[in-house]
C-alpha positions in Angstrom: 112.4 135.3 112.7 111.4 132.0 111.1 114.1 129.4 110.7 115.6 128.8 107.2 113.9 125.9 105.3 115.3 124.0 102.4 112.9 124.5 99.4 113.6 121.1 98.0 113.2 118.7 101.0 111.2 121.2 103.1 113.3 120.5 106.2 115.1 123.1 108.4 118.3 124.1 106.8 120.4 122.5 109.5 118.8 119.1 109.0 118.4 119.3 105.2 118.3 115.9 103.5 119.5 116.8 100.1 123.2 116.1 100.6 122.3 112.7 102.0 120.1 111.5 99.1 121.6 109.3 96.4 120.7 109.9 92.8 117.0 109.1 92.5 116.3 105.4 91.9 114.3 104.5 88.8 111.0 102.7 89.6 108.2 101.5 87.4 105.5 101.6 90.1 103.9 105.0 90.5 103.9 105.9 94.2 101.3 108.3 95.6 101.7 109.4 99.2 98.6 110.9 100.8 99.8 112.9 103.8 97.6 114.0 106.6 98.2 117.8 107.1 99.3 117.4 110.7 102.2 115.1 109.6 103.7 117.6 107.1 105.5 119.7 109.7 107.0 116.9 111.7 110.8 116.9 111.8 110.9 113.1 111.8 108.7 112.8 108.7 110.1 110.5 106.0 107.6 111.0 103.2 109.6 113.8 101.5 112.8 111.7 101.8 111.0 108.8 100.0 109.5 111.1 97.3 112.8 112.7 96.5 114.6 109.4 96.4 112.6 108.0 93.5 112.5 108.6 89.7 109.9 109.5 88.8 109.4 111.1 92.2 106.6 109.9 94.3 103.6 112.3 94.3 103.2 113.7 97.8 99.7 115.1 98.2 98.7 116.9 101.5 95.2 117.1 102.8 92.3 115.1 104.3 90.1 114.5 101.3 91.6 113.4 98.0 90.4 113.0 94.4 88.9 109.5 93.8 90.3 109.7 90.3 93.6 108.5 91.9 92.0 105.1 92.1 92.4 104.2 88.5 93.0 100.7 87.1 96.1 99.0 88.6 95.9 101.0 91.8 96.4 99.4 95.2 96.5 100.7 98.8 99.5 99.8 101.0 97.6 99.2 104.3 97.3 96.2 106.6 94.2 94.0 106.8 90.8 94.1 105.3 89.7 94.3 101.7 90.7 92.3 98.6 94.4 91.4 98.5 96.3 93.0 95.6 98.2 90.8 93.2 101.7 92.3 93.1 101.9 91.8 89.3 98.8 93.9 88.7 99.9 97.0 90.8 100.9 99.9 88.6 100.2 102.7 91.2 100.5 102.3 94.9 98.9 104.6 97.4 100.5 105.1 100.9 98.9 107.0 103.8 101.4 109.1 105.7 100.5 110.0 109.3 100.0 108.4 112.7 97.8 105.3 112.8 95.0 107.5 114.0 95.5 110.0 111.2 95.6 107.2 108.6 92.3 105.8 109.9 90.9 109.3 109.5 92.1 109.5 105.9 90.5 106.1 105.2 87.2 107.3 106.7 87.3 110.6 104.8 88.0 108.9 101.5 85.7 105.8 101.2 87.1 105.1 97.8 90.4 104.1 99.4 88.8 101.3 101.4 87.5 99.9 98.1 91.0 99.5 96.6 92.8 96.2 96.6 95.3 96.1 99.5 98.9 95.3 99.6 100.1 94.2 103.0 103.7 93.7 104.0 105.0 90.8 106.0 105.9 91.9 109.5 109.5 93.0 109.7 111.5 95.1 112.2 111.8 98.8 111.6 115.1 100.7 111.2 113.7 104.1 112.2 115.1 104.6 115.7 114.0 108.2 115.8 110.4 107.2 116.4 109.1 104.5 118.6 106.8 102.0 117.1 103.8 101.0 119.3 103.7 97.5 117.8 106.1 95.3 116.0 105.9 95.8 112.2 105.0 99.5 112.4 107.2 101.2 109.9 107.9 104.7 108.8 106.5 105.8 105.4 109.9 105.5 103.8 110.5 102.0 105.2 107.0 100.8 104.1 107.4 102.4 100.7 110.8 100.8 100.0 109.7 97.4 101.2 106.6 97.6 99.0 108.5 98.7 96.0 111.1 95.9 96.5 108.2 93.4 96.7 106.4 94.8 93.6 109.5 95.2 91.5 111.2 92.1 92.8 114.6 93.7 93.1 115.3 94.6 96.7 119.0 95.2 96.1 118.2 98.2 93.8 117.0 100.1 96.8 120.3 99.8 98.8 121.5 103.4 98.1 118.3 104.8 99.5 118.4 102.5 102.6 122.0 103.7 103.2 120.9 107.3 103.0 118.0 106.6 105.4 120.4 104.9 107.8 122.7 108.0 107.7 119.7 110.2 108.3 118.7 108.2 111.3 122.3 108.2 112.7 122.5 112.0 112.2 119.2 112.4 114.1 120.3 110.2 116.9 123.6 112.1 117.1 121.7 115.4 117.4 119.8 113.8 120.3 123.0 112.8 122.0 122.5 109.1 121.2 125.4 107.3 119.4 124.0 104.2 117.7 120.9 102.7 116.0 118.7 100.9 118.5 
């Protein structure tokens, strides 16, 4: 018998995020998350958490090949290195790739129009997502990267504190389920 899944956050009922989420935070930047299909079923995936925490909600699209029409004027790609740097003031829509680094490189290769977009890169910062191990410093979960980028683009990092608090509670609950007691 399949386990019960929350229809809103798409997580197993026992790890549902909905009670943890604050009221959705108003943003002016449209966020589009292109999720590799292999990432969708991961219990530690933060893309749905991010999408549900924003108003308007981030668009979460799953697949490997996406419509190039997403690359309209004012669109930038949140991805390190290469390409023209995006001027923060000109970004109206931000595209994030959700998946492992290998999966994100596959998404870039399968969607050449993404590589042509101006890029927004974040300064290296420590991650808070103790449920997954980063292979290099500065590797962040989709939620962390999205919130840092929105704080940069909208120049109001304090507005995102309720979603950071909810994320920290989510991480603590996950560590507790694993028998670990504190954030690493």
